[in-house]
N, C-alpha and C positions, 0 to 999 in steps of 0.2 A: 555495586559496583562501580568499581571509581569513574570519575567522568574520562578517562581516561584507555579508559579499552571498551565503556563503550562507544569512542569514539571510535577506535581502531578497524571495531565491529561494522556500526552503521559503513562505515568507507566501504569494508572490507565486502560485506553488503553487498552491495555496488555496485563493485570493481569488480571482482573475481566470477565471478556469471558469464559476463567478455572474455576471462581470460582460455586460454584452451590446456592442455598439459597434462600428465600424473596430480602434478601436486597443488597448480591450483583446482583441483576439484578434489582433496581432501580437503584445500584449506577451507574453502568456497560452504564445504560440510559443515567444518569446523564452529565455524561462522553463522553456519543456517540454524545447526545443536544451541546454539553460546543465546538468539539470541529468539531462539522456540524457548527456548527454558525461562527471561525473564518477562516471554509476552500475558497479556491479560489474560489470550481467550488459552484452551488450554491444548493443548499439546493434538487430538484430535480434532476438536474447531479449526486448529490450526492445518491439517492436511485435507482437511473438507474445502477449507475454505480454497488450497491453493486448487481441490482437484473442479470446483469449480471450471477455476478459472484457463485452466485447460479445456475444460468441458464445450462449454463455449460457448471458446474460443474456436475450436476446434468443429462446433456446426453452425458457428454464422461463418468461417471460413467459406463449407461444404455451402453450406448455402450462395450465397454470394460472390464465396473468391475475391477476388482483391479488389473489389470496383469498393470496398468504405476499408479507413482504414476508423478503428478498434479499439479499444484499450481496455480492456476486462479487469477492474480490481478485486477483491471479494473478500470483506471484513466482518462475522461472526453472524456470516452465511449469507446477510447484505451486497449485493452489486452492485459497483460504479460504469455507469457505460458514459464513456467520451470519448473523445475524438470528432468524425466524420462523416457523412451519411447522404450518397445521393438524392435523396428523396425522406420524404417522411413519412411515403408508404417505408418507405426500404430504413427507417429511426423502430419502428414500431412495431416492426416484422424484431425485429435486431430482439426490442426487448422479450415481445414474446417468445423463444429461443431460449432467452436467457431464462429466462421465468415460469421455462418449464424445465431445465435440467435438477434431476435431483440435487432434496436437498438446501434448494435457493429460498429462502423468504423473506425474501424486498427486493428489488431495486430501485437506485436513480437514475434514470437518466437527461441525464448532459449531454446529451448526439445532440450535435453543432449539422442543420441540415450547409453539407458547401461540397466544393474541391477538397481532396485532403492531400492537409497541411506537407507541411515540409521539409526534408531532413533537419535545414539550418533554425526553424521554429523548435521542431523536434530536439536537436540539441539544446537551443535553450534555454528549456521548459526543464532537460535534465538540472540542468548546474540550477535555473530557479530551486528548484528542486532541494535538491547543495546546500545552497543557500541559508535552504529553511530548516537545514533541519542539522547543518555548521549552530548557527544561531538559538537552534532550543539544547544547544548543549548548554551554551556559556548564558544564558536565562538563570539557571537553575533550578523555577518552579517545578517543574514537568519531565518525567520519565520523559526521552523523544523517541525511549520505546514501544512505549504505549500511545505513540500516535502515531499511525503516515501517515506520509502527506504526498501526494499528484499532483503533476500541477499542467497544466490543456491549456496553453495560450496565453499563455501570460496567467489561466485562475489557480490558483490555490486549493485543493478537498483535500479538507481535516478528514477523518475516521480512524475512530478507534474508542476506548469501553473510563469511560478519562472525570474526573470526577472537577465538582463549575472552576473550582480555583486554575485547577488545572487547565480547564478547556480553555479560560479565559488570559489564564496564561501562554499555550498554545497558539488564541484565535492571537494577540494585539504582535505576536512572536511572526506568524504569517502572514501577517496587514501593512503591518512595516519593513518588512523586508523588498528590497528595489527589482521592480521589472513582476510585480507581484499587481496585478489590472483592478482584483476579489477575490474576497478567501471566502471559499459555500462549507460551514459549518454542515457535518455528519457525523459530529461527536457524542457518543448514545453517550448520557449524564450517571453515571453509577455515585450511590452513595461515599464518603470517608470508609465507612462501617464493610461494606465490601470489597475497594481498593482494596485494603490490606488483608480483603480472607483472598481475593486473587492475587497479591505480590505472597504475599506464604505459604498459598499452597504451589506456586511454581517455580517457587526459594529451593522445593524439596525436591523437583523435577532438576535432570542429571542430564545433558547429553552423548546423547551412544556415541561408543565412539567410531569411528573413524578407521574403515580399512579399509589399504592401501591395492589401491585397483589394482 
């Protein structure tokens, strides 16, 4: 897949969900489908990760309401928790709730105890993430689709299934991106042979056609 196509798909995956109307919904579905076809996770695992995220979010919101600002990012059934909780007890309770969600195989509790971040802070984190993704495209040493970037309070968290050279390149890109205060490496290292196996398996998957709503 060409660099320009990957760039367009990554941008679409970031922007389109925020849009409204019939065409953007269709376009977002196409973008998600194409990205799913080159992700090293199986389609089943990707679906489970999405389900884990919304179930975790719903269960925590039911328990704590709006008193905590928490982000849930599931990759290969392991959940990264970022954001702010109002107490150490709430931080622990959130992790307990999440680990009880079906199919969750582990968690990374990076929640900070303190007041919720501002809209400006969150917008800045989103901008940093977009810069890391953009620079990843220019790096050429790894496929940016294989590395998930989450930024919280200027800290860039990296998730994905990559080889050691790919991990080193991704970490260097994030580390040298302006605005990044720290990089937390949560990447799962796989062998080059395993990477080729996964890439070949996923290259045979084609996104399902999206019907007009």
